[in-house]
N, C-alpha and C positions, 0 to 999 in steps of 0.2 A: 725221692721226696722225703721231707723231714716230718718229725712228729708234730710240728706246728701246723702243717697242712692237714695232717690227719685229724688233729684236734679241731681245726676250723670246720672241717667237713662234718664231724660228729656234732659240733655245736649248731651246724646248719640243719641238722635233723637226720643225718645218715647214721646207720649203725657202725660200729668199729669195723666189722667185716666188709660192709659196703665201701667204707672209706679206703681200707687197705687195698681191696681189689681194684677199685676205680683208679687210685693213684698208681698202682702197678701198671695198669693198662695205659695210663696217660704217659708214663715214662718209657714203656717197653713197646708199645704198638700192638700189632696183631699177635694174639697168643691163644693157645688152646686151653681148655679147662684144666687139662693135666699139668701143663706148665704153670698155669696160674696157681694151682693148688700147691705145687712143689715150691715155687718161688715165694709164696706168701705164708707158707706153713699153715694153711687152712685145709682141713680135710676135703677130699674130692667131692663127697656127697654134699657137704655144706657149700662148697664152691659153686656147684651147679645150681643149688637153691638161691644163693646170693646173686649169681649171674642172671637168673630168671627175674629176680626182684629188680635188679638194676635195669634190665631191659624194659620192665613195666614202667619204671620211672623215666625211661628214655635217656638213661645215663650211659648205657652200653649198647653197642650195635653188634649184631651177629652176622658173620660172613659164612653162610651155610650153603656150600656148593655140593651138588649131588656127587656122592662117591668120595668125598674128601672130608677130612676132619674139620669140624666146626671151629672157626676162629672168632675171637671177640676183640673189639676195639672200644676205647673210651669215646664217648660223645663230647662235643664242645662243652666247656665249663659253663657256658651260658645256661645250659639246662639246669645246673644246680642253682644258679641265680634265679631262674624262673620258679623253682621249687620254693626257695626262700621267700620270694616276693608273694607267691600264692599263700604260703603259710602266714605271712604278715597280714595280708588282706583278710584272711579268715579270722586271725586273731583280733584284728581291728573291728571286724563285724561282730565277733563274739563279745568283745569289750563293750561295744556300743549297745548291743542287746542286753547285756548284763546291767549296764548303767541304768537302763529303763526300768529294770526289775529291782534294782538295789534299794530304792526308796521304800517300795512295798515290803520287800523282805526284811529290811531293817525295822520298818514300822511294826511288822508282825512280831519280830523278836522283842523289840522294846516294850510293846504292849504287854507281852507275857512277863517281861522282867520288871514292869512297873516304871520304866524310864520314859521320859518324853523323847519323841523322835524329832530331831532337828535336821532339816535339809537346807542346803544352800544351792540356789540356782542362779545362773548368770545369763545376761544378754537376752536377745530376742527369743532364742530357743528356750531359755529358762522361763521366760514370760509365757510362751505358748504352752509349756509343760504344766505350769501352775494353773492356767485357765482350763486346760484339758482335764486336770484333776477336779476342778470345781464342777465341770459338766458331768464327769463320771460319777461324782458323789450325788449329784442331782438334788441337793437339798437347798432350801432357801438360805440366803446369805444376808449378812449385815456388813455395811461398808463405810469406812471413813475414807472419803475420796481425797486424793492429793491434788493440789493446785498445779502440779507439774506434769500430770499424766498426759497432757496433750501437747507437750513441747516438741516431741519427736514425731515426725509424720508416720514413720513405720509403726511406732507404738500406738499412735492414734488409730491407724488402720486395724491393727490387731484387736484393740479394745472394742471398736465398733462391730467388728465381725463377731467377737465373743458375746457382746451384749445381745445381738440378734439370736445367736445359738442358744443362749441362756433363756431368753424369752420363749423360744420355740419349745424348750423342754419344760416350760411352766415354772421356772425357778423365780420366786419372788425376791425382791431386794428392798431392804430398808437402808437408806443412805443418808449420811450426814456429809454435805459437800459445800464447797465454796460458792459464793454468789455467781450466777451465770449472767453476764452482761452482753454476751455475744448472740443471744437469741431471746425472743419475746417470751413472756411468762406463759401466754396462751399456747405457743408452740411447744414450750418445755413441758407443760402439763399434759399435752396430747401425747408427746413422745414417752413421758413417764408412764402414762396409762397403758400405752401399747406395749411397753417393756416391763410392765408390772413392777414399777419402781415407786416407792413411797419416799419422798425427798424431804429433808429438813436442811435449811441453809445455815451454814456456820456464821457465827458473829464475825464482824470484820477483822478483829484481832486474833481470831482462832483459825489459822490456816495451817494445814499439815503438809510438809514436804514429802512424806512417805504415805503410801496407800496401805490401809489395814483392812483385810477382808476376814470375816469370821464365817466359817462354813464347816459342816459336819463337826468333827472334834478337833478342828485345826484353826490356827491363826496364821495368815499369810501377810508378811510385811514387805512391801516393795519400795526400794530406794530407786526412784526414777532418775535421779541424777547420775548414778553409776550403774543403773539397771542390774541391781542385785536383789534377789528375792530370798527371804528367809521364811521357811514354813515350819511352824512348831505344831506337832501333833500330840496333844495332851488335853484331856477333857477338863482338868482342873484349870489349866492355863487359859483355855478357851472360855470357860465359865467366867473367869476373872475379867477378861477383856470384854465379854458380853455384858457384864454388869456395868462397866464403864461406858460402853456404847449405849445401853438402855437409859442410863442416867442422863447422858448427853442428849440423846434423841428425845426423851420425854420432856426435857427442860426447854427445848427450843419451840418457838411458836410454829403453827401450821402455815407458814408462809414460804414463798419462793424468794 
């Protein structure tokens, strides 16, 4: 076997001694530990230890007949592939788990450093993550609603589920949104009351393609056309958006 195969096995996660002994058995067939140690120039004590480890990994099989010297053979290379695949699965799970914590860890670091934390989320999963964050914060929100938020049926379903969860937690909403012509005013008022929403209707020429939500010390901006969410975590930035919201909200009449 060549150094290339040895390097490939070490890159797959085996130690140098694992790779050397496995490749020797793969090319030589049944061998005793004494012969393996001699042919690989690995000390006999270490050879026994490595063989035990390789058997635990199911990369080496032991032919141990009563009264005879134990012989060892290499298992099918598919066992190495299984090890690599398992490590990849574990790495993928670890990466997924870390991704969920990354925003919080970055936020904590940036808050200490005095820098705003900016996160970018994408797609349906990103939308769910943003709404889960709102529920976890559990504070009242202020919302500039987008006129595009109900164009996608899946997005509509997620929004409706979130609104119900939000109301169940007692989170109140102040909203500036587009005129609703798909439902009567009486029905809309009843729904808003149930969901703890105080609504102001935008003027006809003031329609926003992106949704803006102010919650905790964050500003969430959702582009519903491309389903990209930007979350800015910074009290100063949030306060600035809140002043714009309050000015707009207070300037609109109390009508639907």
